[in-house]
C-alpha positions as CSV (number, residue, x, y, z in Angstrom):
1,X,-1.7,27.1,0.6
2,X,2.2,27.1,0.6
3,X,3.7,23.8,1.6
4,X,5.7,23.9,4.8
5,X,9.3,23.0,4.9
6,X,10.5,20.1,7.1
7,X,12.0,22.7,9.5
8,X,8.7,24.6,9.7
9,X,6.9,21.3,10.4
10,X,9.3,20.4,13.2
11,X,8.9,23.8,14.7
12,X,5.1,23.6,14.5
13,X,5.1,20.2,16.2
14,X,7.4,21.4,19.0
15,X,5.0,24.4,19.6
16,X,2.1,22.0,19.7
17,X,3.8,19.8,22.3
18,X,4.6,22.8,24.5
19,X,1.0,24.1,24.2
20,X,-0.3,20.6,25.0
21,X,1.6,20.5,28.2
22,X,-0.1,23.6,29.4
23,X,-3.7,22.2,29.1
24,X,-5.3,19.5,31.2
25,X,-7.0,18.0,28.2
26,X,-10.2,15.8,28.4
27,X,-11.3,14.8,31.9
28,X,-13.9,12.1,31.3
29,X,-13.0,8.6,30.1
30,X,-15.1,9.1,27.0
31,X,-13.5,12.3,26.3
32,X,-10.0,11.0,26.7
33,X,-10.6,8.0,24.4
34,X,-12.2,10.2,21.7
35,X,-9.2,12.5,21.9
36,X,-6.8,9.5,21.6
37,X,-8.5,8.4,18.4
38,X,-8.1,11.7,16.6
39,X,-4.8,10.6,14.9
40,X,-6.5,7.8,13.0
41,X,-10.1,9.2,12.7
42,X,-10.0,12.7,11.5
43,X,-8.8,14.4,8.3
44,X,-6.9,17.0,10.4
45,X,-4.3,14.4,11.3
46,X,-3.3,13.0,8.0
47,X,0.4,13.1,8.8
48,X,-0.1,11.1,11.9
49,X,-2.3,8.7,10.0
50,X,0.4,8.2,7.4
51,X,2.8,7.2,10.1
52,X,0.4,4.7,11.5
53,X,-0.3,2.9,8.2
54,X,1.6,0.7,8.4
55,X,3.7,0.8,11.6
56,X,5.9,-2.0,10.4
57,X,7.4,-3.1,7.0
58,X,4.2,-4.5,5.4
59,X,4.3,-3.0,1.9
60,X,6.6,-3.6,-1.1
61,X,7.3,-1.1,-3.8
62,X,5.1,-3.2,-6.1
63,X,2.1,-3.2,-3.7
64,X,-1.1,-1.2,-4.1
65,X,-0.9,1.1,-1.0
66,X,-4.5,2.3,-1.6
67,X,-5.7,-1.3,-1.4
68,X,-3.9,-1.7,1.9
69,X,-5.6,1.4,3.3
70,X,-9.0,0.4,2.1
71,X,-8.6,-3.0,3.8
72,X,-7.5,-1.2,7.0
73,X,-10.6,1.0,6.8
74,X,-13.0,-1.8,6.3
75,X,-11.5,-3.7,9.2
76,X,-11.8,-0.6,11.4
77,X,-15.5,-0.4,10.5
78,X,-16.1,-4.1,11.2
79,X,-14.1,-4.7,14.4
80,X,-14.2,-1.2,16.0
81,X,-11.1,-1.5,18.2
82,X,-11.5,0.1,21.6
83,X,-7.9,0.3,22.7
84,X,-4.3,0.6,21.4
85,X,-3.9,-3.2,22.0
86,X,-6.9,-4.0,19.8
87,X,-5.8,-1.5,17.2
88,X,-2.4,-3.2,17.0
89,X,-4.0,-6.6,16.5
90,X,-6.2,-5.2,13.8
91,X,-3.2,-3.8,11.9
92,X,-1.6,-7.2,12.0
93,X,-4.8,-8.8,10.8
94,X,-4.8,-6.5,7.8
95,X,-1.2,-7.2,7.1
96,X,-1.7,-10.9,7.1
97,X,-4.8,-10.7,4.8
98,X,-3.0,-8.3,2.5
99,X,0.0,-10.7,2.2
100,X,-2.4,-13.6,1.5
101,X,-3.8,-11.6,-1.4
102,X,-0.3,-10.9,-2.6
103,X,0.3,-14.6,-2.9
104,X,-3.0,-15.0,-4.8
105,X,-1.9,-12.2,-7.2
106,X,1.4,-13.9,-7.6
107,X,-0.3,-17.1,-8.8
108,X,-2.5,-15.2,-11.2
109,X,0.5,-13.3,-12.6
110,X,2.4,-16.5,-13.2
111,X,-0.6,-18.2,-14.7
112,X,-1.3,-15.2,-17.0
113,X,2.3,-15.3,-18.1
114,X,2.0,-18.9,-19.2
115,X,-1.3,-18.2,-21.0
116,X,0.3,-15.3,-22.9
117,X,3.2,-17.5,-23.9
118,X,0.8,-20.2,-25.2
119,X,-1.1,-17.6,-27.2
120,X,2.1,-16.2,-28.7
121,X,3.2,-19.7,-29.8
122,X,-0.2,-21.0,-30.9
123,X,-2.5,-18.1,-31.7
124,X,-5.2,-20.3,-33.4
125,X,-6.0,-22.3,-30.2
126,X,-9.4,-21.9,-28.7
127,X,-9.8,-20.3,-25.3
128,X,-10.4,-23.6,-23.6
129,X,-7.3,-25.1,-25.2
130,X,-5.2,-22.0,-24.2
131,X,-6.3,-22.4,-20.6
132,X,-5.5,-26.1,-20.6
133,X,-2.0,-25.6,-22.1
134,X,-1.4,-22.7,-19.7
135,X,-2.3,-25.0,-16.7
136,X,0.0,-27.7,-18.0
137,X,2.9,-25.3,-18.1
138,X,2.0,-23.9,-14.7
139,X,1.9,-27.3,-13.1
140,X,5.5,-27.9,-14.1
141,X,6.5,-25.0,-11.9
142,X,6.3,-27.1,-8.8
143,X,8.7,-25.0,-6.6
144,X,6.7,-21.8,-7.3
145,X,3.4,-23.5,-6.6
146,X,4.6,-25.0,-3.3
147,X,6.0,-21.5,-2.3
148,X,2.6,-19.9,-3.1
149,X,0.6,-22.6,-1.3
150,X,2.8,-22.4,1.8
151,X,2.6,-18.6,1.8
152,X,-1.2,-18.6,1.5
153,X,-1.6,-21.2,4.4
154,X,0.8,-19.2,6.6
155,X,-0.9,-15.9,6.1
156,X,-4.4,-17.3,6.4
157,X,-3.5,-19.0,9.6
158,X,-2.0,-15.8,10.9
159,X,-5.1,-13.8,10.0
160,X,-7.4,-16.3,11.8
161,X,-5.0,-16.3,14.8
162,X,-5.2,-12.6,15.2
163,X,-9.0,-12.7,15.0
164,X,-9.1,-15.3,17.8
165,X,-6.6,-13.3,19.9
166,X,-8.8,-10.2,19.5
167,X,-11.8,-12.2,20.6
168,X,-10.0,-13.5,23.6
169,X,-8.8,-10.0,24.5
170,X,-12.3,-8.6,24.3
171,X,-13.7,-11.5,26.4
172,X,-11.0,-11.7,29.0
173,X,-10.2,-8.0,29.3
174,X,-13.3,-6.0,28.6
175,X,-13.1,-2.2,28.7
176,X,-15.4,-0.9,31.4
177,X,-17.0,1.4,30.7
178,X,-16.9,0.8,26.9
179,X,-14.8,3.3,25.1
180,X,-16.6,4.5,21.9
181,X,-14.7,4.7,18.7
182,X,-15.7,7.2,16.1
183,X,-14.6,5.8,12.7
184,X,-17.0,7.8,10.5
185,X,-14.2,10.0,9.3
186,X,-11.7,7.2,8.8
187,X,-11.9,7.5,5.0
188,X,-8.8,9.5,4.3
189,X,-6.8,8.4,1.3
190,X,-3.1,8.0,2.1
191,X,-0.8,9.2,-0.6
192,X,2.0,6.9,-1.8
193,X,5.3,8.0,-0.2
194,X,7.6,9.9,-2.5
195,X,11.0,8.3,-3.2
196,X,14.0,9.8,-1.5
197,X,15.7,12.7,-3.3
198,X,18.8,10.6,-3.8
199,X,16.7,8.0,-5.6
200,X,15.0,10.6,-7.7
201,X,18.3,12.0,-8.7
202,X,19.6,8.6,-9.7
203,X,16.5,7.8,-11.7
204,X,16.6,11.2,-13.6
205,X,20.3,10.6,-14.2
206,X,19.5,7.3,-16.0
207,X,16.7,9.0,-17.9
208,X,19.1,11.7,-19.1
209,X,21.5,9.0,-20.2
210,X,18.7,7.2,-22.1
211,X,17.8,10.4,-23.9
212,X,21.4,11.0,-25.0
213,X,22.1,7.3,-25.8
214,X,19.2,5.5,-27.5
215,X,21.0,2.2,-27.0
216,X,20.9,2.6,-23.2
217,X,18.1,0.5,-21.8
218,X,16.3,1.8,-18.7
219,X,15.5,-0.6,-15.9
220,X,11.8,-1.4,-15.6
221,X,11.4,0.3,-12.2
222,X,12.8,3.6,-13.7
223,X,10.3,3.4,-16.6
224,X,7.4,2.7,-14.2
225,X,8.3,5.8,-12.2
226,X,8.6,8.0,-15.3
227,X,5.2,6.8,-16.4
228,X,3.6,7.6,-13.1
229,X,2.3,11.1,-13.7
230,X,1.2,11.8,-10.1
231,X,4.6,10.6,-8.7
232,X,6.5,12.6,-11.3
233,X,4.4,15.7,-10.6
234,X,5.5,15.4,-7.0
235,X,9.1,14.2,-7.3
236,X,10.2,16.0,-10.5
237,X,7.5,18.3,-11.8
238,X,9.7,20.2,-14.3
239,X,11.5,17.2,-15.8
240,X,11.2,16.9,-19.6
241,X,10.7,13.2,-20.5
242,X,11.3,13.8,-24.1
243,X,10.3,10.7,-26.2
244,X,11.2,8.2,-23.4
245,X,7.6,7.0,-22.8
246,X,6.9,6.7,-26.5
247,X,10.1,4.7,-26.9
248,X,9.1,2.3,-24.1
249,X,5.5,2.0,-25.3
250,X,3.9,4.1,-22.7
251,X,3.0,7.1,-24.8
252,X,-0.5,8.4,-25.4
253,X,-2.1,6.0,-27.9
254,X,-4.9,7.2,-30.3
255,X,-8.3,6.3,-29.1
256,X,-10.4,4.0,-31.3
257,X,-13.2,5.7,-33.2
């Protein structure tokens, strides 16, 4: 199927809005609610779903977007929001928990860096001694450890706070009659957003310079994008990488026999 242009998508959306104004839509409470959940519950509304996840700035360029989506889906299955208010609270719960995990990953990354440094300096140490020396070095990074600890406490408290708020909303403002939520189809995978054309052009310009000038060092974020096959297939499918990936150690390595 040929991909629609942005102009065609806007025209299609406008036609849909005009047609929607002509119909009365669902009449019963159950029908109205099921209809309102289509944007987040069916595979036919992936574009709307992409806009809803996340509705605020929750993800960084280094984050695993798929992990965020999986967490959102698991919370949907567990808490089954029955209104836009509950859905908003659930999204913020997911965001807080995801950011808690980000701080945990930050600690693991810093710890691994120290362990790797110990191994490079003292390759003959036992695993236990490597771990001990790595922890000794990590303990000296007091500012980083305090930052991680504060971040974890803050996000964990926020997560628990949103859960309590959701419970209070359900107890104090029950939906009568209950509005069913169909989340059986809420398993769509959301693709990573492609970088802006201007960003792609800038990255390819640096890649061209690196191919012409071997002494030119590419920034890490450029190398990471060039090594992302799916992203490159979407952003610059015809671009010839030359030997850049081999030069930066990302080339195909021979498999062990």
